[in-house]
GUMIRO-270604 format. One line per 8 residues: their letters; for each residue z, y negated, x of C-alpha. Coordinates in nm, 2 decimals, padded with zeros to 4 digits. Last residue first. Layout:
# residues N
A> Z Y X  ...
//
This chain:
# residues 158
QWGAQKRL> 05.54 -02.02 00.51  05.48 -02.33 00.72  05.10 -02.41 00.71  05.18 -02.68 00.43  05.52 -02.84 00.47  05.83 -02.72 00.21  05.94 -03.00 00.01  06.30 -03.13 -00.02
VFPLTTPP> 06.39 -03.38 -00.28  06.75 -03.52 -00.21  07.00 -03.69 -00.41  07.27 -03.91 -00.17  07.65 -03.89 -00.15  07.80 -04.10 00.09  08.17 -04.08 00.26  08.13 -04.25 00.56
TANNWTGH> 08.20 -04.01 00.71  08.18 -03.68 00.55  07.78 -03.72 00.43  07.74 -03.55 00.09  07.35 -03.44 00.04  07.25 -03.37 -00.34  07.02 -03.15 -00.51  06.67 -03.07 -00.54
IEKGCSGD> 06.43 -02.79 -00.42  06.10 -02.75 -00.38  05.85 -02.48 -00.22  06.00 -02.19 -00.35  05.68 -02.13 -00.56  05.77 -02.44 -00.77  05.79 -02.28 -01.08  06.16 -02.34 -01.09
VVQGTWTA> 06.26 -02.57 -00.87  06.53 -02.46 -00.62  06.84 -02.59 -00.69  07.07 -02.80 -00.45  07.34 -02.84 -00.20  07.32 -02.98 00.17  07.65 -03.07 00.35  07.73 -03.32 00.57
SINTGNVS> 07.92 -03.37 00.92  08.08 -03.02 00.96  08.22 -02.98 01.31  08.11 -02.77 01.59  07.77 -02.85 01.69  07.83 -03.22 01.71  07.60 -03.34 01.45  07.64 -03.07 01.22
EELTLEGA> 07.46 -03.02 00.89  07.59 -02.77 00.64  07.30 -02.61 00.41  07.36 -02.47 00.08  07.09 -02.38 -00.14  07.12 -02.19 -00.54  06.85 -02.03 -00.65  07.05 -01.69 -00.69
NVDGSLQA> 07.15 -01.75 -00.32  06.97 -01.97 -00.07  07.12 -02.00 00.30  07.34 -02.19 00.56  07.29 -02.39 00.92  07.17 -02.67 01.03  07.20 -02.87 01.36  07.16 -03.23 01.41
SAGGRQVT> 06.92 -03.46 01.55  06.90 -03.87 01.53  06.56 -04.11 01.55  06.65 -04.18 01.21  06.64 -03.84 01.03  06.57 -03.50 01.22  06.72 -03.18 01.05  06.78 -02.89 01.25
GRVSHALE> 06.78 -02.50 01.23  06.97 -02.22 01.12  06.89 -01.96 00.86  07.07 -01.69 00.65  07.06 -01.36 00.56  07.13 -01.17 00.87  07.40 -01.41 01.01  07.38 -01.42 01.41
PHPGLQLL> 07.05 -01.54 01.54  07.01 -01.71 01.21  06.68 -01.69 01.13  06.43 -02.08 01.11  06.47 -02.39 00.93  06.33 -02.73 01.04  06.41 -02.97 00.86  06.19 -03.33 00.89
ATADPPHA> 06.41 -03.62 00.72  06.33 -03.96 00.50  06.52 -04.23 00.39  06.50 -04.40 00.08  06.53 -04.81 00.06  06.88 -04.93 00.23  07.20 -04.98 00.00  07.38 -05.32 00.07
ADPAAAQL> 07.09 -05.55 00.10  06.92 -05.37 -00.19  06.72 -05.05 -00.25  06.92 -04.91 -00.55  07.05 -04.53 -00.57  06.88 -04.45 -00.26  06.69 -04.12 -00.26  06.72 -03.89 00.05
TAHWRGQL> 06.34 -03.77 00.09  06.34 -03.45 00.24  06.02 -03.25 00.47  06.09 -02.91 00.53  05.90 -02.68 00.79  06.01 -02.33 00.79  06.19 -02.06 00.72  06.38 -02.11 00.37
NQHNMNAA> 06.11 -01.85 00.19  06.29 -01.61 00.45  06.65 -01.70 00.34  06.58 -01.56 00.01  06.42 -01.72 -00.32  06.44 -01.46 -00.62  06.64 -01.70 -00.84  06.38 -01.99 -00.82
APCATASK> 06.08 -01.71 -00.88  05.93 -01.61 -00.60  05.51 -01.71 -00.53  05.42 -01.50 -00.24  05.54 -01.17 -00.45  05.30 -01.22 -00.72  05.01 -01.27 -00.48  05.03 -00.97 -00.31
PDNQGTAS> 04.87 -00.74 -00.59  04.59 -00.94 -00.51  04.30 -01.00 -00.80  04.07 -01.24 -00.65  04.04 -01.02 -00.33  03.90 -00.73 -00.54  03.59 -00.91 -00.66  03.39 -00.59 -00.73
TPCASIAI> 03.01 -00.69 -00.77  02.79 -00.69 -01.09  02.44 -00.62 -01.04  02.21 -00.91 -01.14  02.14 -00.95 -00.73  02.01 -00.61 -00.70  01.78 -00.65 -01.03  01.65 -00.94 -00.90
LIYTIAPR> 01.56 -00.80 -00.55  01.43 -00.51 -00.70  01.18 -00.71 -00.87  01.07 -00.96 -00.55  01.04 -00.63 -00.38  00.79 -00.51 -00.68  00.61 -00.82 -00.68  00.55 -00.82 -00.29
LTPWAM> 00.41 -00.50 -00.25  00.08 -00.58 -00.38  00.05 -00.82 -00.13  00.14 -00.65 00.14  -00.10 -00.34 00.13  00.00 -00.03 00.00
//
C-alpha cells in the first residue's frame, strides 16, 4: 500500500485512540485524605515546619504598637517523642520553643534564656485548615502582655 492510501486509515486510528478513556489514578490518590488532617487529629509531626505568626495588637496607637510578626521554626523534639522544639524570631530577637498539639489544642512554651518560661502560646487548630492555621493567645511573662495570634504554616514546609 502506498502512503497516500494509508494516511486516512492512520488518521482514523489516531482519532479512535484519542477518544478512548484514560485512567486518572493520580487524581484519586488515597493519601490525600491523610495529608489534610482534621483539627482534632493533628499531631506533633504536622506542627513541624516553618510558621508565620501575626500577634494582633488591641488598638494600634502610641501606647499599643501595630500588629507584630514572628517566624517560628519547629522540628522534632530530641527528648520527647510526641513534642516539637524550635525557635521563634521576632523583632531581631530569638527565643527557644517547645511544646505539642493534642486533640487540636496547641501549647508552646517560649524561653528567652533557655531555662525559664518567658511566654506561652496556647491555641486551637482551625477546622478545615488542614492543620495549616492556628488561632490563640500569646502570654508574655514580663511585662505581662496578652495578645491574640494567628499562626499560618508556610508553603513548602510540610
